[in-house]
Predicted model as a PDB file, atoms N, CA, C, CB and O in Angstrom, pLDDT in the B-factor column:
MODEL        1                                                                  
ATOM      1  N   UNK A   1     -21.286   4.286 -35.557  1.00 68.00           N  
ATOM      2  CA  UNK A   1     -22.529   5.015 -35.390  1.00 68.00           C  
ATOM      3  C   UNK A   1     -23.187   4.658 -34.060  1.00 68.00           C  
ATOM      4  CB  UNK A   1     -23.481   4.723 -36.553  1.00 68.00           C  
ATOM      5  O   UNK A   1     -23.765   5.503 -33.377  1.00 68.00           O  
ATOM      6  N   UNK A   2     -23.078   3.369 -33.716  1.00 66.00           N  
ATOM      7  CA  UNK A   2     -23.701   2.923 -32.476  1.00 66.00           C  
ATOM      8  C   UNK A   2     -23.033   3.560 -31.257  1.00 66.00           C  
ATOM      9  CB  UNK A   2     -23.638   1.399 -32.374  1.00 66.00           C  
ATOM     10  O   UNK A   2     -23.711   3.950 -30.306  1.00 66.00           O  
ATOM     11  N   UNK A   3     -21.690   3.665 -31.288  1.00 68.00           N  
ATOM     12  CA  UNK A   3     -20.992   4.276 -30.155  1.00 68.00           C  
ATOM     13  C   UNK A   3     -21.304   5.767 -30.067  1.00 68.00           C  
ATOM     14  CB  UNK A   3     -19.474   4.057 -30.277  1.00 68.00           C  
ATOM     15  O   UNK A   3     -21.405   6.312 -28.968  1.00 68.00           O  
ATOM     16  N   UNK A   4     -21.457   6.427 -31.204  1.00 65.00           N  
ATOM     17  CA  UNK A   4     -21.823   7.841 -31.205  1.00 65.00           C  
ATOM     18  C   UNK A   4     -23.215   8.032 -30.611  1.00 65.00           C  
ATOM     19  CB  UNK A   4     -21.766   8.413 -32.633  1.00 65.00           C  
ATOM     20  O   UNK A   4     -23.471   9.020 -29.922  1.00 65.00           O  
ATOM     21  N   UNK A   5     -24.093   7.106 -30.875  1.00 73.00           N  
ATOM     22  CA  UNK A   5     -25.458   7.173 -30.356  1.00 73.00           C  
ATOM     23  C   UNK A   5     -25.450   7.112 -28.826  1.00 73.00           C  
ATOM     24  CB  UNK A   5     -26.316   6.025 -30.936  1.00 73.00           C  
ATOM     25  O   UNK A   5     -26.276   7.755 -28.178  1.00 73.00           O  
ATOM     26  N   UNK A   6     -24.526   6.346 -28.248  1.00 70.00           N  
ATOM     27  CA  UNK A   6     -24.451   6.243 -26.795  1.00 70.00           C  
ATOM     28  C   UNK A   6     -23.575   7.338 -26.183  1.00 70.00           C  
ATOM     29  CB  UNK A   6     -23.918   4.877 -26.401  1.00 70.00           C  
ATOM     30  O   UNK A   6     -23.796   7.725 -25.036  1.00 70.00           O  
ATOM     31  N   UNK A   7     -22.601   7.835 -26.914  1.00 75.00           N  
ATOM     32  CA  UNK A   7     -21.675   8.829 -26.386  1.00 75.00           C  
ATOM     33  C   UNK A   7     -22.294  10.225 -26.360  1.00 75.00           C  
ATOM     34  CB  UNK A   7     -20.398   8.843 -27.212  1.00 75.00           C  
ATOM     35  O   UNK A   7     -22.080  10.972 -25.406  1.00 75.00           O  
ATOM     36  N   UNK A   8     -23.038  10.579 -27.366  1.00 75.00           N  
ATOM     37  CA  UNK A   8     -23.608  11.923 -27.465  1.00 75.00           C  
ATOM     38  C   UNK A   8     -24.496  12.275 -26.268  1.00 75.00           C  
ATOM     39  CB  UNK A   8     -24.410  12.048 -28.747  1.00 75.00           C  
ATOM     40  O   UNK A   8     -24.326  13.359 -25.711  1.00 75.00           O  
ATOM     41  N   UNK A   9     -25.432  11.420 -25.843  1.00 77.00           N  
ATOM     42  CA  UNK A   9     -26.237  11.785 -24.663  1.00 77.00           C  
ATOM     43  C   UNK A   9     -25.394  11.927 -23.394  1.00 77.00           C  
ATOM     44  CB  UNK A   9     -27.322  10.739 -24.432  1.00 77.00           C  
ATOM     45  O   UNK A   9     -25.684  12.771 -22.547  1.00 77.00           O  
ATOM     46  N   UNK A  10     -24.361  11.111 -23.264  1.00 70.00           N  
ATOM     47  CA  UNK A  10     -23.507  11.219 -22.079  1.00 70.00           C  
ATOM     48  C   UNK A  10     -22.778  12.559 -22.069  1.00 70.00           C  
ATOM     49  CB  UNK A  10     -22.490  10.057 -22.032  1.00 70.00           C  
ATOM     50  O   UNK A  10     -22.693  13.212 -21.028  1.00 70.00           O  
ATOM     51  N   UNK A  11     -22.254  12.971 -23.216  1.00 66.00           N  
ATOM     52  CA  UNK A  11     -21.586  14.263 -23.292  1.00 66.00           C  
ATOM     53  C   UNK A  11     -22.547  15.409 -23.030  1.00 66.00           C  
ATOM     54  CB  UNK A  11     -20.934  14.437 -24.646  1.00 66.00           C  
ATOM     55  O   UNK A  11     -22.187  16.385 -22.372  1.00 66.00           O  
ATOM     56  N   UNK A  12     -23.760  15.299 -23.538  1.00 69.00           N  
ATOM     57  CA  UNK A  12     -24.769  16.336 -23.295  1.00 69.00           C  
ATOM     58  C   UNK A  12     -25.152  16.411 -21.825  1.00 69.00           C  
ATOM     59  CB  UNK A  12     -26.013  16.075 -24.140  1.00 69.00           C  
ATOM     60  O   UNK A  12     -25.430  17.493 -21.309  1.00 69.00           O  
ATOM     61  N   UNK A  13     -25.168  15.277 -21.155  1.00 69.00           N  
ATOM     62  CA  UNK A  13     -25.516  15.266 -19.738  1.00 69.00           C  
ATOM     63  C   UNK A  13     -24.391  15.846 -18.886  1.00 69.00           C  
ATOM     64  CB  UNK A  13     -25.837  13.843 -19.285  1.00 69.00           C  
ATOM     65  O   UNK A  13     -24.660  16.462 -17.854  1.00 69.00           O  
ATOM     66  N   UNK A  14     -23.137  15.662 -19.296  1.00 65.00           N  
ATOM     67  CA  UNK A  14     -22.004  16.151 -18.512  1.00 65.00           C  
ATOM     68  C   UNK A  14     -21.604  17.577 -18.860  1.00 65.00           C  
ATOM     69  CB  UNK A  14     -20.826  15.245 -18.706  1.00 65.00           C  
ATOM     70  O   UNK A  14     -20.908  18.225 -18.078  1.00 65.00           O  
ATOM     71  N   UNK A  15     -22.020  18.073 -19.995  1.00 66.00           N  
ATOM     72  CA  UNK A  15     -21.609  19.404 -20.447  1.00 66.00           C  
ATOM     73  C   UNK A  15     -22.015  20.528 -19.495  1.00 66.00           C  
ATOM     74  CB  UNK A  15     -22.190  19.672 -21.801  1.00 66.00           C  
ATOM     75  O   UNK A  15     -21.183  21.395 -19.229  1.00 66.00           O  
ATOM     76  N   UNK A  16     -23.247  20.572 -18.964  1.00 66.00           N  
ATOM     77  CA  UNK A  16     -23.597  21.691 -18.080  1.00 66.00           C  
ATOM     78  C   UNK A  16     -22.717  21.784 -16.837  1.00 66.00           C  
ATOM     79  CB  UNK A  16     -25.035  21.568 -17.656  1.00 66.00           C  
ATOM     80  O   UNK A  16     -22.374  22.884 -16.402  1.00 66.00           O  
ATOM     81  N   UNK A  17     -22.355  20.661 -16.275  1.00 58.00           N  
ATOM     82  CA  UNK A  17     -21.491  20.698 -15.088  1.00 58.00           C  
ATOM     83  C   UNK A  17     -20.094  21.211 -15.440  1.00 58.00           C  
ATOM     84  CB  UNK A  17     -21.393  19.298 -14.452  1.00 58.00           C  
ATOM     85  O   UNK A  17     -19.491  21.950 -14.663  1.00 58.00           O  
ATOM     86  N   UNK A  18     -19.587  20.828 -16.591  1.00 59.00           N  
ATOM     87  CA  UNK A  18     -18.268  21.291 -17.009  1.00 59.00           C  
ATOM     88  C   UNK A  18     -18.274  22.777 -17.331  1.00 59.00           C  
ATOM     89  CB  UNK A  18     -17.791  20.501 -18.217  1.00 59.00           C  
ATOM     90  O   UNK A  18     -17.294  23.470 -17.056  1.00 59.00           O  
ATOM     91  N   UNK A  19     -19.352  23.275 -17.903  1.00 62.00           N  
ATOM     92  CA  UNK A  19     -19.442  24.689 -18.243  1.00 62.00           C  
ATOM     93  C   UNK A  19     -19.702  25.563 -17.018  1.00 62.00           C  
ATOM     94  CB  UNK A  19     -20.534  24.903 -19.267  1.00 62.00           C  
ATOM     95  O   UNK A  19     -19.326  26.735 -17.004  1.00 62.00           O  
ATOM     96  N   UNK A  20     -20.335  25.011 -16.004  1.00 61.00           N  
ATOM     97  CA  UNK A  20     -20.657  25.793 -14.817  1.00 61.00           C  
ATOM     98  C   UNK A  20     -19.393  26.227 -14.082  1.00 61.00           C  
ATOM     99  CB  UNK A  20     -21.558  24.991 -13.883  1.00 61.00           C  
ATOM    100  O   UNK A  20     -19.299  27.358 -13.604  1.00 61.00           O  
ATOM    101  N   UNK A  21     -18.433  25.328 -13.997  1.00 65.00           N  
ATOM    102  CA  UNK A  21     -17.207  25.645 -13.262  1.00 65.00           C  
ATOM    103  C   UNK A  21     -16.045  24.904 -13.920  1.00 65.00           C  
ATOM    104  CB  UNK A  21     -17.335  25.258 -11.744  1.00 65.00           C  
ATOM    105  O   UNK A  21     -15.718  23.790 -13.510  1.00 65.00           O  
ATOM    106  N   UNK A  22     -15.418  25.502 -14.930  1.00 61.00           N  
ATOM    107  CA  UNK A  22     -14.346  24.799 -15.639  1.00 61.00           C  
ATOM    108  C   UNK A  22     -13.186  24.384 -14.743  1.00 61.00           C  
ATOM    109  CB  UNK A  22     -13.826  25.664 -16.742  1.00 61.00           C  
ATOM    110  O   UNK A  22     -12.628  23.300 -14.912  1.00 61.00           O  
ATOM    111  N   UNK A  23     -12.820  25.242 -13.788  1.00 64.00           N  
ATOM    112  CA  UNK A  23     -11.695  24.875 -12.915  1.00 64.00           C  
ATOM    113  C   UNK A  23     -12.063  23.698 -12.020  1.00 64.00           C  
ATOM    114  CB  UNK A  23     -11.265  26.076 -12.053  1.00 64.00           C  
ATOM    115  O   UNK A  23     -11.211  22.867 -11.706  1.00 64.00           O  
ATOM    116  N   UNK A  24     -13.328  23.623 -11.608  1.00 63.00           N  
ATOM    117  CA  UNK A  24     -13.761  22.487 -10.789  1.00 63.00           C  
ATOM    118  C   UNK A  24     -13.736  21.198 -11.599  1.00 63.00           C  
ATOM    119  CB  UNK A  24     -15.172  22.730 -10.226  1.00 63.00           C  
ATOM    120  O   UNK A  24     -13.292  20.161 -11.108  1.00 63.00           O  
ATOM    121  N   UNK A  25     -14.209  21.261 -12.828  1.00 61.00           N  
ATOM    122  CA  UNK A  25     -14.256  20.054 -13.645  1.00 61.00           C  
ATOM    123  C   UNK A  25     -12.850  19.571 -13.983  1.00 61.00           C  
ATOM    124  CB  UNK A  25     -15.050  20.308 -14.928  1.00 61.00           C  
ATOM    125  O   UNK A  25     -12.612  18.365 -14.048  1.00 61.00           O  
ATOM    126  N   UNK A  26     -11.913  20.498 -14.200  1.00 65.00           N  
ATOM    127  CA  UNK A  26     -10.529  20.110 -14.466  1.00 65.00           C  
ATOM    128  C   UNK A  26      -9.913  19.513 -13.210  1.00 65.00           C  
ATOM    129  CB  UNK A  26      -9.700  21.319 -14.954  1.00 65.00           C  
ATOM    130  O   UNK A  26      -9.187  18.522 -13.283  1.00 65.00           O  
ATOM    131  N   UNK A  27     -10.200  20.112 -12.057  1.00 66.00           N  
ATOM    132  CA  UNK A  27      -9.680  19.599 -10.787  1.00 66.00           C  
ATOM    133  C   UNK A  27     -10.209  18.215 -10.488  1.00 66.00           C  
ATOM    134  CB  UNK A  27     -10.034  20.539  -9.650  1.00 66.00           C  
ATOM    135  O   UNK A  27      -9.460  17.351 -10.032  1.00 66.00           O  
ATOM    136  N   UNK A  28     -11.484  17.990 -10.736  1.00 72.00           N  
ATOM    137  CA  UNK A  28     -12.063  16.669 -10.506  1.00 72.00           C  
ATOM    138  C   UNK A  28     -11.506  15.668 -11.496  1.00 72.00           C  
ATOM    139  CB  UNK A  28     -13.589  16.719 -10.607  1.00 72.00           C  
ATOM    140  O   UNK A  28     -11.300  14.505 -11.148  1.00 72.00           O  
ATOM    141  N   UNK A  29     -11.259  16.095 -12.717  1.00 72.00           N  
ATOM    142  CA  UNK A  29     -10.673  15.207 -13.711  1.00 72.00           C  
ATOM    143  C   UNK A  29      -9.269  14.783 -13.314  1.00 72.00           C  
ATOM    144  CB  UNK A  29     -10.648  15.881 -15.072  1.00 72.00           C  
ATOM    145  O   UNK A  29      -8.898  13.621 -13.477  1.00 72.00           O  
ATOM    146  N   UNK A  30      -8.489  15.720 -12.793  1.00 76.00           N  
ATOM    147  CA  UNK A  30      -7.127  15.404 -12.362  1.00 76.00           C  
ATOM    148  C   UNK A  30      -7.160  14.471 -11.158  1.00 76.00           C  
ATOM    149  CB  UNK A  30      -6.348  16.692 -12.020  1.00 76.00           C  
ATOM    150  O   UNK A  30      -6.359  13.541 -11.064  1.00 76.00           O  
ATOM    151  N   UNK A  31      -8.083  14.720 -10.245  1.00 79.00           N  
ATOM    152  CA  UNK A  31      -8.210  13.853  -9.072  1.00 79.00           C  
ATOM    153  C   UNK A  31      -8.591  12.432  -9.491  1.00 79.00           C  
ATOM    154  CB  UNK A  31      -9.259  14.421  -8.091  1.00 79.00           C  
ATOM    155  O   UNK A  31      -8.059  11.459  -8.958  1.00 79.00           O  
ATOM    156  N   UNK A  32      -9.496  12.323 -10.428  1.00 80.00           N  
ATOM    157  CA  UNK A  32      -9.902  11.018 -10.930  1.00 80.00           C  
ATOM    158  C   UNK A  32      -8.737  10.322 -11.622  1.00 80.00           C  
ATOM    159  CB  UNK A  32     -11.083  11.158 -11.891  1.00 80.00           C  
ATOM    160  O   UNK A  32      -8.534   9.120 -11.447  1.00 80.00           O  
ATOM    161  N   UNK A  33      -7.975  11.075 -12.406  1.00 80.00           N  
ATOM    162  CA  UNK A  33      -6.814  10.516 -13.083  1.00 80.00           C  
ATOM    163  C   UNK A  33      -5.793   9.984 -12.071  1.00 80.00           C  
ATOM    164  CB  UNK A  33      -6.166  11.574 -13.988  1.00 80.00           C  
ATOM    165  O   UNK A  33      -5.212   8.918 -12.274  1.00 80.00           O  
ATOM    166  N   UNK A  34      -5.580  10.722 -10.993  1.00 82.00           N  
ATOM    167  CA  UNK A  34      -4.649  10.262  -9.961  1.00 82.00           C  
ATOM    168  C   UNK A  34      -5.145   8.993  -9.281  1.00 82.00           C  
ATOM    169  CB  UNK A  34      -4.432  11.354  -8.921  1.00 82.00           C  
ATOM    170  O   UNK A  34      -4.352   8.098  -8.990  1.00 82.00           O  
ATOM    171  N   UNK A  35      -6.451   8.904  -9.025  1.00 84.00           N  
ATOM    172  CA  UNK A  35      -7.011   7.690  -8.437  1.00 84.00           C  
ATOM    173  C   UNK A  35      -6.824   6.494  -9.368  1.00 84.00           C  
ATOM    174  CB  UNK A  35      -8.497   7.887  -8.123  1.00 84.00           C  
ATOM    175  O   UNK A  35      -6.445   5.410  -8.925  1.00 84.00           O  
ATOM    176  N   UNK A  36      -7.091   6.694 -10.649  1.00 83.00           N  
ATOM    177  CA  UNK A  36      -6.941   5.604 -11.618  1.00 83.00           C  
ATOM    178  C   UNK A  36      -5.486   5.182 -11.709  1.00 83.00           C  
ATOM    179  CB  UNK A  36      -7.462   6.027 -13.005  1.00 83.00           C  
ATOM    180  O   UNK A  36      -5.186   3.988 -11.739  1.00 83.00           O  
ATOM    181  N   UNK A  37      -4.575   6.153 -11.753  1.00 83.00           N  
ATOM    182  CA  UNK A  37      -3.153   5.823 -11.809  1.00 83.00           C  
ATOM    183  C   UNK A  37      -2.728   5.081 -10.545  1.00 83.00           C  
ATOM    184  CB  UNK A  37      -2.309   7.098 -11.990  1.00 83.00           C  
ATOM    185  O   UNK A  37      -1.903   4.170 -10.611  1.00 83.00           O  
ATOM    186  N   UNK A  38      -3.279   5.459  -9.408  1.00 86.00           N  
ATOM    187  CA  UNK A  38      -2.969   4.761  -8.162  1.00 86.00           C  
ATOM    188  C   UNK A  38      -3.480   3.332  -8.172  1.00 86.00           C  
ATOM    189  CB  UNK A  38      -3.558   5.506  -6.982  1.00 86.00           C  
ATOM    190  O   UNK A  38      -2.776   2.407  -7.765  1.00 86.00           O  
ATOM    191  N   UNK A  39      -4.693   3.158  -8.634  1.00 87.00           N  
ATOM    192  CA  UNK A  39      -5.271   1.810  -8.672  1.00 87.00           C  
ATOM    193  C   UNK A  39      -4.545   0.917  -9.667  1.00 87.00           C  
ATOM    194  CB  UNK A  39      -6.753   1.878  -9.027  1.00 87.00           C  
ATOM    195  O   UNK A  39      -4.503  -0.300  -9.483  1.00 87.00           O  
ATOM    196  N   UNK A  40      -3.974   1.497 -10.717  1.00 86.00           N  
ATOM    197  CA  UNK A  40      -3.210   0.709 -11.673  1.00 86.00           C  
ATOM    198  C   UNK A  40      -1.750   0.573 -11.253  1.00 86.00           C  
ATOM    199  CB  UNK A  40      -3.298   1.336 -13.054  1.00 86.00           C  
ATOM    200  O   UNK A  40      -1.134  -0.467 -11.486  1.00 86.00           O  
ATOM    201  N   UNK A  41      -1.200   1.596 -10.648  1.00 88.00           N  
ATOM    202  CA  UNK A  41       0.216   1.599 -10.316  1.00 88.00           C  
ATOM    203  C   UNK A  41       0.572   0.751  -9.112  1.00 88.00           C  
ATOM    204  CB  UNK A  41       0.660   2.984 -10.077  1.00 88.00           C  
ATOM    205  O   UNK A  41       1.584   0.049  -9.129  1.00 88.00           O  
ATOM    206  N   UNK A  42      -0.238   0.802  -8.070  1.00 89.00           N  
ATOM    207  CA  UNK A  42       0.071   0.048  -6.856  1.00 89.00           C  
ATOM    208  C   UNK A  42       0.106  -1.460  -7.119  1.00 89.00           C  
ATOM    209  CB  UNK A  42      -0.953   0.363  -5.769  1.00 89.00           C  
ATOM    210  O   UNK A  42       1.072  -2.105  -6.711  1.00 89.00           O  
ATOM    211  N   UNK A  43      -0.883  -2.051  -7.772  1.00 89.00           N  
ATOM    212  CA  UNK A  43      -0.780  -3.489  -8.069  1.00 89.00           C  
ATOM    213  C   UNK A  43       0.412  -3.817  -8.954  1.00 89.00           C  
ATOM    214  CB  UNK A  43      -2.050  -3.976  -8.739  1.00 89.00           C  
ATOM    215  O   UNK A  43       1.032  -4.868  -8.789  1.00 89.00           O  
ATOM    216  N   UNK A  44       0.744  -2.931  -9.894  1.00 90.00           N  
ATOM    217  CA  UNK A  44       1.901  -3.163 -10.751  1.00 90.00           C  
ATOM    218  C   UNK A  44       3.175  -3.229  -9.914  1.00 90.00           C  
ATOM    219  CB  UNK A  44       2.015  -2.057 -11.817  1.00 90.00           C  
ATOM    220  O   UNK A  44       4.012  -4.106 -10.131  1.00 90.00           O  
ATOM    221  N   UNK A  45       3.328  -2.317  -8.968  1.00 91.00           N  
ATOM    222  CA  UNK A  45       4.507  -2.314  -8.104  1.00 91.00           C  
ATOM    223  C   UNK A  45       4.550  -3.551  -7.214  1.00 91.00           C  
ATOM    224  CB  UNK A  45       4.530  -1.053  -7.244  1.00 91.00           C  
ATOM    225  O   UNK A  45       5.617  -4.127  -7.004  1.00 91.00           O  
ATOM    226  N   UNK A  46       3.403  -3.959  -6.693  1.00 93.00           N  
ATOM    227  CA  UNK A  46       3.358  -5.150  -5.839  1.00 93.00           C  
ATOM    228  C   UNK A  46       3.728  -6.395  -6.637  1.00 93.00           C  
ATOM    229  CB  UNK A  46       1.959  -5.317  -5.212  1.00 93.00           C  
ATOM    230  O   UNK A  46       4.538  -7.204  -6.184  1.00 93.00           O  
ATOM    231  N   UNK A  47       3.149  -6.552  -7.804  1.00 93.00           N  
ATOM    232  CA  UNK A  47       3.431  -7.733  -8.630  1.00 93.00           C  
ATOM    233  C   UNK A  47       4.897  -7.745  -9.062  1.00 93.00           C  
ATOM    234  CB  UNK A  47       2.508  -7.762  -9.873  1.00 93.00           C  
ATOM    235  O   UNK A  47       5.533  -8.799  -9.053  1.00 93.00           O  
ATOM    236  N   UNK A  48       5.438  -6.587  -9.437  1.00 94.00           N  
ATOM    237  CA  UNK A  48       6.839  -6.515  -9.835  1.00 94.00           C  
ATOM    238  C   UNK A  48       7.751  -6.868  -8.660  1.00 94.00           C  
ATOM    239  CB  UNK A  48       7.174  -5.113 -10.369  1.00 94.00           C  
ATOM    240  O   UNK A  48       8.730  -7.594  -8.834  1.00 94.00           O  
ATOM    241  N   UNK A  49       7.438  -6.364  -7.477  1.00 94.00           N  
ATOM    242  CA  UNK A  49       8.234  -6.686  -6.295  1.00 94.00           C  
ATOM    243  C   UNK A  49       8.198  -8.167  -5.964  1.00 94.00           C  
ATOM    244  CB  UNK A  49       7.748  -5.889  -5.110  1.00 94.00           C  
ATOM    245  O   UNK A  49       9.229  -8.758  -5.645  1.00 94.00           O  
ATOM    246  N   UNK A  50       7.016  -8.773  -6.037  1.00 95.00           N  
ATOM    247  CA  UNK A  50       6.896 -10.209  -5.768  1.00 95.00           C  
ATOM    248  C   UNK A  50       7.634 -11.017  -6.827  1.00 95.00           C  
ATOM    249  CB  UNK A  50       5.417 -10.629  -5.715  1.00 95.00           C  
ATOM    250  O   UNK A  50       8.259 -12.028  -6.505  1.00 95.00           O  
ATOM    251  N   UNK A  51       7.574 -10.596  -8.064  1.00 95.00           N  
ATOM    252  CA  UNK A  51       8.278 -11.293  -9.142  1.00 95.00           C  
ATOM    253  C   UNK A  51       9.787 -11.294  -8.887  1.00 95.00           C  
ATOM    254  CB  UNK A  51       7.967 -10.636 -10.503  1.00 95.00           C  
ATOM    255  O   UNK A  51      10.431 -12.338  -8.989  1.00 95.00           O  
ATOM    256  N   UNK A  52      10.348 -10.136  -8.558  1.00 94.00           N  
ATOM    257  CA  UNK A  52      11.781 -10.067  -8.276  1.00 94.00           C  
ATOM    258  C   UNK A  52      12.150 -10.892  -7.043  1.00 94.00           C  
ATOM    259  CB  UNK A  52      12.209  -8.613  -8.078  1.00 94.00           C  
ATOM    260  O   UNK A  52      13.184 -11.559  -7.022  1.00 94.00           O  
ATOM    261  N   UNK A  53      11.304 -10.843  -6.024  1.00 93.00           N  
ATOM    262  CA  UNK A  53      11.554 -11.624  -4.813  1.00 93.00           C  
ATOM    263  C   UNK A  53      11.539 -13.120  -5.118  1.00 93.00           C  
ATOM    264  CB  UNK A  53      10.510 -11.293  -3.736  1.00 93.00           C  
ATOM    265  O   UNK A  53      12.397 -13.862  -4.639  1.00 93.00           O  
ATOM    266  N   UNK A  54      10.560 -13.565  -5.920  1.00 93.00           N  
ATOM    267  CA  UNK A  54      10.480 -14.985  -6.284  1.00 93.00           C  
ATOM    268  C   UNK A  54      11.678 -15.410  -7.121  1.00 93.00           C  
ATOM    269  CB  UNK A  54       9.185 -15.268  -7.048  1.00 93.00           C  
ATOM    270  O   UNK A  54      12.188 -16.516  -6.942  1.00 93.00           O  
ATOM    271  N   UNK A  55      12.136 -14.557  -8.029  1.00 91.00           N  
ATOM    272  CA  UNK A  55      13.317 -14.887  -8.830  1.00 91.00           C  
ATOM    273  C   UNK A  55      14.552 -15.027  -7.945  1.00 91.00           C  
ATOM    274  CB  UNK A  55      13.556 -13.812  -9.903  1.00 91.00           C  
ATOM    275  O   UNK A  55      15.362 -15.934  -8.136  1.00 91.00           O  
ATOM    276  N   UNK A  56      14.687 -14.129  -6.984  1.00 89.00           N  
ATOM    277  CA  UNK A  56      15.822 -14.185  -6.075  1.00 89.00           C  
ATOM    278  C   UNK A  56      15.733 -15.439  -5.200  1.00 89.00           C  
ATOM    279  CB  UNK A  56      15.880 -12.913  -5.200  1.00 89.00           C  
ATOM    280  O   UNK A  56      16.747 -16.090  -4.948  1.00 89.00           O  
ATOM    281  N   UNK A  57      14.555 -15.772  -4.748  1.00 89.00           N  
ATOM    282  CA  UNK A  57      14.356 -16.955  -3.911  1.00 89.00           C  
ATOM    283  C   UNK A  57      14.652 -18.230  -4.685  1.00 89.00           C  
ATOM    284  CB  UNK A  57      12.927 -16.991  -3.369  1.00 89.00           C  
ATOM    285  O   UNK A  57      15.335 -19.118  -4.174  1.00 89.00           O  
ATOM    286  N   UNK A  58      14.150 -18.334  -5.908  1.00 88.00           N  
ATOM    287  CA  UNK A  58      14.389 -19.544  -6.691  1.00 88.00           C  
ATOM    288  C   UNK A  58      15.832 -19.635  -7.168  1.00 88.00           C  
ATOM    289  CB  UNK A  58      13.451 -19.591  -7.884  1.00 88.00           C  
ATOM    290  O   UNK A  58      16.345 -20.740  -7.343  1.00 88.00           O  
ATOM    291  N   UNK A  59      16.499 -18.508  -7.382  1.00 84.00           N  
ATOM    292  CA  UNK A  59      17.913 -18.535  -7.787  1.00 84.00           C  
ATOM    293  C   UNK A  59      18.779 -19.080  -6.654  1.00 84.00           C  
ATOM    294  CB  UNK A  59      18.395 -17.116  -8.195  1.00 84.00           C  
ATOM    295  O   UNK A  59      19.787 -19.739  -6.909  1.00 84.00           O  
ATOM    296  N   UNK A  60      18.400 -18.816  -5.421  1.00 77.00           N  
ATOM    297  CA  UNK A  60      19.156 -19.315  -4.271  1.00 77.00           C  
ATOM    298  C   UNK A  60      18.940 -20.794  -4.020  1.00 77.00           C  
ATOM    299  CB  UNK A  60      18.783 -18.545  -3.040  1.00 77.00           C  
ATOM    300  O   UNK A  60      19.749 -21.422  -3.336  1.00 77.00           O  
ATOM    301  N   UNK A  61      17.870 -21.370  -4.556  1.00 73.00           N  
ATOM    302  CA  UNK A  61      17.548 -22.779  -4.319  1.00 73.00           C  
ATOM    303  C   UNK A  61      18.066 -23.696  -5.402  1.00 73.00           C  
ATOM    304  CB  UNK A  61      16.070 -22.952  -4.196  1.00 73.00           C  
ATOM    305  O   UNK A  61      17.938 -24.914  -5.282  1.00 73.00           O  
ATOM    306  N   UNK A  62      18.644 -23.152  -6.452  1.00 71.00           N  
ATOM    307  CA  UNK A  62      19.172 -23.996  -7.521  1.00 71.00           C  
ATOM    308  C   UNK A  62      20.384 -24.783  -7.043  1.00 71.00           C  
ATOM    309  CB  UNK A  62      19.542 -23.147  -8.741  1.00 71.00           C  
ATOM    310  O   UNK A  62      21.221 -24.273  -6.298  1.00 71.00           O  
ATOM    311  N   UNK A  63      20.460 -26.007  -7.476  1.00 67.00           N  
ATOM    312  CA  UNK A  63      21.588 -26.866  -7.126  1.00 67.00           C  
ATOM    313  C   UNK A  63      22.475 -27.001  -8.339  1.00 67.00           C  
ATOM    314  CB  UNK A  63      21.113 -28.260  -6.627  1.00 67.00           C  
ATOM    315  O   UNK A  63      22.046 -27.480  -9.388  1.00 67.00           O  
ATOM    316  N   UNK A  64      23.725 -26.572  -8.190  1.00 60.00           N  
ATOM    317  CA  UNK A  64      24.682 -26.698  -9.289  1.00 60.00           C  
ATOM    318  C   UNK A  64      25.326 -28.081  -9.249  1.00 60.00           C  
ATOM    319  CB  UNK A  64      25.768 -25.587  -9.210  1.00 60.00           C  
ATOM    320  O   UNK A  64      25.731 -28.538  -8.181  1.00 60.00           O  
ATOM    321  N   UNK A  65      25.427 -28.764 -10.411  1.00 58.00           N  
ATOM    322  CA  UNK A  65      26.028 -30.127 -10.417  1.00 58.00           C  
ATOM    323  C   UNK A  65      27.523 -30.091 -10.284  1.00 58.00           C  
ATOM    324  CB  UNK A  65      25.667 -30.868 -11.693  1.00 58.00           C  
ATOM    325  O   UNK A  65      28.167 -31.140 -10.273  1.00 58.00           O  
TER     326      UNK A  65                                                      
ENDMDL                                                                          
END                                                                             
């Protein structure tokens, strides 16, 4: 109930802009989605690349008895 109390006014505030130009609101939503995916995807790729690089580096430094 508490989340509905906070969500309903936000939806009411955003509804007129979405109804004024549906194609604009969909376009802005897609643009926002791409930005979010970029902000999440780029760090994931960097961390994965560093992880593989570190594994390769440490595998080369192992001393076999």
